[in-house]
N, C-alpha and C positions, 0 to 999 in steps of 0.2 A: 504494500500500500504506500502510495506517495503521500507527501505532506498534505494535510487537510482534505484528503480524498474521501469520497462517500462510497459506501458499499452497502447494497441491499443484501441482507442475510436472513435466513431462517434457521434457527437452532433449536435443539431439544434440551429441555431442562433435565436435571438429574431425576426428576419425578415423571418424566415422559411427556411433558407438555411441549407443544411447538409454539415458538415465538418468532414473529417477523418484525424486523426493525432495520433502521438505517444506522450504520456506524460511521463516525467521523474519526479519522486518525488524529491523535493529539501529539504523538511522538513515539520514538523507540524507548525501550527501557533496558538497562544493562542487567543481564542475569548473572547471579553469583554461582550458578551451577555450571556443569560441563555440557549442558544441553546444546544440541545443534538446531533447535527450533528457532524460527523467526519470532520475535516478540515485539509487540507494539502496544502502546497505551491508546485505547479508543474510547469514544464517548457515544452513547446511544442518543440519537437525536430526539426521541420522544420524551424522555424523562431526564436527560442530562447526566445519567449515571455513568461513571467511568469503569472500565474493566481492562484487564490485560488480555490481549489477543495472542494466543499461541497457535502457530500454524506451520505447516511444512512449506518450504520454499518452492515456488513455482518456476524458478529459474533453471536453466540448463547446466549451471555450473556444478551441480552436485552429481556425484556418481550414484549408481544404483544402490550401493551399500550405504552411502550417506543418507539417501532418501529413506531406505528401509529403517535405518537407525532413528531418523526423525519421526517416522510413522510409529515406531515402537514407543518412543518417548511420549508421543501424543496419546497413544492407547493407554499407557501407564497412568498419565495424569487424569484421563477420563475415567478409567476404571476405579481408581482410588477415590476420586471425587464423587462418583455415583454411589459407591458403597457407603461412604461416610454420610452423604446427604440422606439416603434412604433409611439408614439406621438411626440417625440423629433426629430427623424430622425438624420440628420447630425448635428443638433444643440443640441447635448446631453449636459446637464448641468454638469459642473465639480463639482458642489456642491453635487452630488449624486453618490454613488457607482454604478458600471455598470455591468450588466449581459453580459457575453461573449456568453454563450450557455448553453444548458441543454440536458439531456438524461433521458427520463421518463419511461424506461423499469421497470416493477415491481420488477425484481430480483436485479438490481443494479443501481438505479437512482442516478443522480448527477447533480450538476450545477457548472459552471465555472464563476467566478467573477473576474473582474480586481482587482489587489492588491489595498488595501486602501491607501489613501494619508495621510501623516502627522502622528499624534499620537493621542490616545484618549484624549479628553479634560480633563478627570479626571487626567491623568498622568501629563499633563502640569500644571493644577491648584494646584497639590500637591507641585510643585516647585515654581511657581510664578503666578502672575496675568497677564492678557493681558494688553499690552500698549494701550494708547488712540487710536492710528491708527489701532491697531489690533481689538479693540472693535468695532469700526465703521464697519470694514470689517466683523466681526463675525455676528453682528446683520443683516447686509444686506444679507450675505451668507446663514444664517440659514433660514431666512424667504423666500429667493428665492428658496431654496430647498423645503420648504413646499408648496410654490406656485405651483411648478411643480407636486409634489406628489398629491396634492389635485385637481389639474386640471384633473388628470387621475383617480380621485376617489379612490386613495389609502390612507389608514390610516396606518401610521407607527406603532403606539401603543407601542413604546419602546424608546422614546426619553429621553436620560439622558447623563451624561458626559462620560459614557462608550461607547455609540454608536454614538456619535457625535465627529468627529475628527477635529483637527486644524493643519494646516501646516504653521509653522512660516516663512518658507522660501518663500512661495507663498502668505502669508496672506489670506489663503483660508480655508473655512469650507468644510467638507464633511460629509454628513449624510449616515450612513452605516447600514448594517444588517437589512434586511427586513424579517427575519424569524418569526416575530410576526405580520406582516402586514396583513391587510384584506381590503376588499373593502367597500366603503360607502354603508350603507343600510343592510349589513349582520348582523346577530345577534351577539352581543358582546359576546366574550368568555373572561373569566377572564384573565387579562394580566397586568404585571407591579406591582409595589408596591409604597407605599407612600414614599416621597411626590410627586414623578414624575408623577404618573398616576392619573387621576381623579377617583373619587370613583365609578362612573358607570362602568368604564373600569375594575377596580380591582374586582368589584363584578359581572361583566358579566351581566349588566342590560341594556335592551333596544337594540338599533341598532347602529352600528359603524357610527361615524360622523367625518369628517375631522377635526372638531374643538376639537375633543378629543386630538389631537396633540398640539393644541394651549395652553392648560393648561401646558403641559410639556415644550413647547417652552418658555412660559412666565417665568417659574422658571429658565430655563437655561439662558435666557437673564438677568434676575435679578441678578443671581449669577455672571455672567461674567461682567456685566456693573457696578456692585457695589462692588464686592468682598465679598458679604455676603454669608456665608456658609448655603445654603438652607437645607442641610441634618443635619447640626450640631445644628441648633436652630429651635425652634418651632414658631418663629414669623418672619414676613416679615416687616422690618422697613420702610414701604413706606412713613411714615411721614418725614423721613430724605431725601427722594428722590422724591420731589414733581413732577418734570418734567417727570421723568420716570413713576411715578405712574399714571400721566395723560395719557401718551402714552399707558400704559398697561391696561387702564380702561376696565373692562369687561372680561379680559383674564382669570380670576379665578372664573367666574360665575359658580354656581353649575350645571346649565343646559347647555349642549353644545350649544343649539340654542341661548343662550344669549351671547356667546363669539364672538369676531370678527373673520373674516377669515384671512388667511395668507396674502392675498393681502391688506386687510384693515390695518393690523399691519405694513406691509411693507411701505405703504404710510405714516402712522403716524410717523414711526421711521426714514425713509430715505427720505421722500418726493417724492417717485416714486413708481410705481406699476409694477409688473411683471406679469400682467394678461396673462393667457394662455387660448387658446380655450379649451372647455371641450370636453369630449368624445362624438362622434356621432355614426355613424354606421360603421366607418372604422375599428373598432376592432371586429366586430361581428363574422366574419368568424373565425378568430384566437381564439376567446373566445370559440366558439362552439367546435372547434377541441380540445382545451385544456380540456373542460369539458367532452367531450366524452372519452378522454384518462383517465381522472380521474375516470370516471364511470367504465370503463373496468378494471382499475387497482385496484380499491378499493371496487367495488360493492359486490364482492363475498368473501372478506376476513373477517372472523370473528375476533372479539376482545374478548378474554376470554370467548368464547362460547356464546356471547350475540348477535349474528347475524351480519349482514353487518356493516362495519365500516362507520363512518360519520366523515369527516374531515371538516375543515373550508371552503372548497370550495363548499360544498354541497348545501348551500343556498345563494350563492353569486349573483345569478341573481335576484337582488332586485331593486326596484326603488330607486332613491336618498333618503337619510335619511331625515326624518322630525322629529321635536321635538315631543315627545310623553310624556304622563303623567308618563310612566314607568321610564324615565330617570331623572325626576325631583326629588327634595328632598322629602323625606317622610313627610307626615303631622304629626302633633302632635298626639301622641297616637299609632303610628305605630312603628314597630321594625326596627331599622337600624343595619345591621351587623357590628360588632365591628371591627375596623381596627387593625390588629395584630401588626402593626409597630408604629402607632401613634394614639393617642386618638382623635385628631382633625386635620382637614386639614387646611393649610394656605389659608385663603381667602384674596385676595389682595385688601383690601379696607383700605383707610387711616383712622387713628384715631387721631383727633386733640389733644386730651387731653394728650396723653402719647407718641406721636410721633412714634407709631408703628402700627402694624396690629393685630387686635384681631382675635383669632382662633375660628371662629364660628362653632358650631356643624353642622353636615350635615343636620339636620332637619330644620335649619333656612333658610328662603329665602334669596336670594342675597340682600345685603344692599348697598346703595349708600354711598358716603363720608358723606353726611349730616346725614344719618341714623345712622352711627357709631358714629359720633360726639354726637348726641342726646343720643345714647346708653351709651357712656362714661359718659355724664353728669348725666344720670339716675342712672347708677351704682355708680357713685361717691356719689350721694345723698343717695342712699340706704346704702352705706358703712358708711357714717357719722352717719346716724340714728342708725345703728347697734352699732357703737362705743359708742354713747351716752347711748343707752339702756344698754350696758354692764357696763358702768360706774355707772349708777343708781343702777343696780343690785348689784354691788360690794359695793356701799355705804350702801345699805339696809342691806347687810350681815354683814358689820362692826358694824352698829348700833345695830343689833340684838344680836351680840356677846357681845357688851358692856352691853346691857340690861340684858342678862343672868348672866353676872358676878356680876352686881350690885345686882340682886335678890338673888343670892347665898350668897353674902357677907352680905346681910341684915339678 
């Protein structure tokens, strides 16, 4: 859309109603995500309400694969928005961005999303830390948002300071940008990067689990509540924050099944739970229509001559995810793909001896606080033995040199 251009559109609301309107472009907006969708700020001519327009580029500059990726991102945004809207009804949570409507025609699909609230958390943290009152509201709001998404079996898969926003005027969190989202039980596609995404998600191993988001949420909470730069340092100093370490216990377990749920964390950190009913049969009809439209739109479109395309929605009708051996850490002797950004992941377990958190390799099982204390004692003993051995070797080398000099002098 060009500047101030008008566009006649008909879109479908999350509740299945069709709306015809004229949209005027107000301008582009910069996305904090890695999305390849075109994004514009538009205004509906009838009532003057503004929305974000997310669409797939109609230009020829994109390759087939890029267009497929953009279509998948749009599908993700729509699917998450529809599920949340139909589950929440009039009680839609302010902690989540909201889908206004969508148009899924193959030629020019788009989605309309309400303008985000506040500013990216990254922008704020670059200037200042949150105040005590703000921190309490942040932890409550972030976990409330995840309580809602996980109740509808949506896994966000891209939680980080760029996709979580904070409104200082309202003391309110908003979780935005569902272009990487998927449903629980669907095969994991690679998404995110260290340290924010757990290794199974980065590597695309196993099946999506709502507790994939808990890893990311734990890092966000730790950074906001302590001021520690998670990205800038390779250690989580949980030994300096014992109470928080206790609240976050299990959050950074290597297997998703060993992590707490959003409701459990919410109860730990705030003393209350925001439990929501889970999905029953009320979304089946809409889900079937959505899948049928996807099949029609994507079933016959080749990607680089390799046959019909497959997007993230193709295998979404799966039972709820369960822990499998495929998502657990590799056993000794197996190959673990190297993390391109960080050699080791921060495992949030306390270390008594040095007041910090040891960065355990991905191949090690989850350790308890006592395990790591014992590990530190063991390593300390090994270190002392190594130092003594080096000293003895040095002494022997000196004595040998003196002996050689004496022999030569004689």
